[in-house]
C-alpha positions, 0 to 999 in steps of 0.5 A: 499499499502506497502512501502520500508522504508529506515531509516525513521522517520517521522518529526514532524509537527511543530506549524507553519506548522499547522498554515499555513495549517489553515491560508490557508483557511482564505481568498482568498488574503491570499492563497499562490500565485505563482511567476511571470515567469522569462522566460529569464531563462527558458531554457539552450539555454540562454547563461547566466543562471540566470544571470541579467544585473543589477548585478555588474560583480565584485560581481559575483564569478568567477570559480575556476582556471581550473573549477570545478573537475568532482566529482562522488558524488552528494554532489557538484551538480550542479557545479560538472557537469555544471561548468557554474553555479557559486555559485551566479547563484545557489543562484539567482535560489534558487534550494539549498534553498528547505526546507520542514518540511515533509519527502521527498518521491519518488513513482514509476511507472515502464512499462515493455517492453511488455507494461504492468505496475507493479502491485506490491505494494512492493517498489513502494513508498520510504521515504527517510530519509538517502540520502546515502541510496537512492543514493545507491538504484539508483546506483543499476541496474534496471531489464532488462525488464523495458522500462521506470520508472517514479519517482514522487517526493514529498517534494523534498529536496536539497539532493534528487534533487542533487542525481537525477541530478547527477545520470540522468545528469539533467540540473539544468534549469529543477530544477530551472524552477520548483521551480520558475514555469517558463514554459519551453520546450527544449531538451538537450544533444541529441546523437545517442541513448539518449537524455534529454526532459523537459517540465514545464507547469503551468496550472489551476485546481479546488479544494474544499475549506474544511474550508469556507471563512469568507466573507462580502458584499453581492452580489445578485446571486444564491447559485451555486452548483458544479455538479448540474443544475445551477439555476437562482438566486432568491432575497432571495439568495445571493452570499457573498464575501469579495469585498475589498479582490478581488484584480485583481492578476492573480498569486493568486488563484481565489475564486468562489462560493460553496467554490470552488477555481481556483488554478495554478498547476505545471506539471514538468517532465523531461525524460531521454530517452535511449535504456535500461530503460528511466526514468521520473522525475516529480517535485512537489511543496510542499504539503503545497501549496495544489498542486497535490501530487505526490502519486496522480500522481502515482495513475492516471499514474498506472491507465493508464496501465488500459486503453485499448486504452493506453495498446494497444499503449504501446504494439505496440510501444516501444517508451517511450515517450508516457508515457511522453504524457499520463501524459500531459493529466492530465493538460487537465482534470484539465483545462476542470474541471476548465472551467466547473466550470466557465461555471456555474458561468458565467451563474449565473452572467448573470442571476444576472446582468439582475436583479441587477445594483450592482457595485460590479458585474462589479467588479467580471466581470473584475476580471474573465476577467483579469484571463481568459486573463491570461489563454490564455497564459497558454493554449498556452504554453500548446499547444506548449509544446505538439508540442515540444513532437510531434516534438522531436523524440526519437533518441533511437528508431533507436536501439529500433525499428530495423525495419524501418517500425516499427519505422515509424509506431510508429513515426505516432502513436506518432504524432497521439495521440499529435494531438488529445491532441492538438485538445483537447487543441483547444477546450479548447482554443475555450471555453476560448474565448467563456467564455471570450466573454460572459464576455465581453458581460456581462460587456456591459450589466451591463454598459447598465443596469446602463445607462438605470437605469440612464435614467430612473431616469433622465426621472423622474426627468425631469417630476418632473421638468415639474410639478414644472415648471407649478406650477411656471407658475401658481404662476406667473400668479396670481402675474401678476393679482395682480401686477397692483393693487399692483402697484397703491396700492404703487403709491397712498401710496407714500408721495409726494405732487402731490398725498397727498398735505400735504407732503413735498416730491415730485415725482421729488425727488423719480425719481431721488433717485430711478434711482441713486440707481438702477445705483449704484446697477448695478455698484457694481454688475458687478464691483464684477463679475470676468467675464462680458460683460461690462469690459475686459477679466481678468480685475484687481479690478481697471479696473472692478470698471471702468467698465462704462468708459471702456464700454462707450469708447469701444462702442464709439471706435466701432462707430468710427471705423465703420462710420468715418473710410473709408470703405475697398476696395472690393477684386480684384475679386468683383471689377467692370471690367475697360473699356479700351479705345483705345488712339487716 
């Protein structure tokens, strides 16, 4: 494929960028993740673009007196066209901080008014080294037979952003939402014969990790191929992964077996619809982030013209919005492939949970469930975006289609195709719900398996305890057999004169000393206990030491209360009825 070169000289790749590309594949926790979306800054309908209330108003630079002068040049964008975007707001959104190590390139697709696509490779890709040259190219009037021109911008630089924004009067919200990964959809500046529509749509797609990630901490499961039949795991195989690195972060890529990664990608397209040549601008994140390249989008959109189905649509209707709608199908293809990979992985996890009770499996299940819940929001944004395209008719069709019947037929055709796409999104939503329900079922199964294993362990422990108890009973029985003989042996061996006359001791002294030592031992044992029925609750050391006195006192007080004090009279409803006798 040839390219129209405008003062081009490829920038050398720096050592840092090479290191970054290698470092990308090291560990899933180190893969680049997208920022959390700030929805309040998504659309121009918000009256305070990129202004947060935690900022002191005195720190915000006001507009110059009389506003900013309208400059036809691109260098002052966005303030030259949108005066409410002050320097502080532009700094906050970061659209003028975009930096890339590689040269910016613009990939073009033209659709003619007869519905056919440009087949020539000449001028299809423009690599921009000098912004002024590209500015001059954009100001050249395109051929009159072009219905819509799509521009896919790779490694967008600040000058190219300003050139496109100035040339097509693009609301800065498009670039701000794209650079900050904020889902948005809106129509701006609608007129009788033109308008602007914008859709910024994050979605999930799967990529192949070219450099295997070093992992540790094996979890038993199968080796999971991508495009082959998923097999039941065997004991000799394992799915290793760094459990300590598998944090639950829905904004980070999700690592799956077979070195597959579910990556969040971005579809950011702005369309300027006119009665002459409409223009689509597609923003693409840095190629270093492993997102879909502009060249890839260009190739896919070019192939849309090869589809017999879509060729008939482009031939029937003059509405350029159909190309915008066709681009949205890419997100659906990516979602479908991602769910295909997840389906196989969850099948393997279900089989593995039946065989193993590893805590790492439950962590993996909870991580997948968190990502599926996040995907629910992304799919909802996808459907709302398609509904927005369906419900936002092209005002230029009143000029493009002079016949009212043709306009109605074109509108119905657009609604039909949008409904087809929404039907597929509903299918994906149902598939996501099914995967989430299966994950929840597997989580319950994992906990049930652990509970069953614990119950079996407790059963084994109970059996062992019963065996030990039986053995102790046998020992007790043997002891009871020899206890009388041992007692008599100890009695007849006592050195008391009742049994052994020559001795000095007597049986009375033995009884007194034995009872005294028993009472002393009991007193010390109970006094050392902080909680006992023999002394008051929370008693101090003195109270515990005097427990015999307190215990005897409580016994006497209880006896006096029950016996000496008169009984309380019964309640009225238990008293016998009083006899009423008539007075004489």
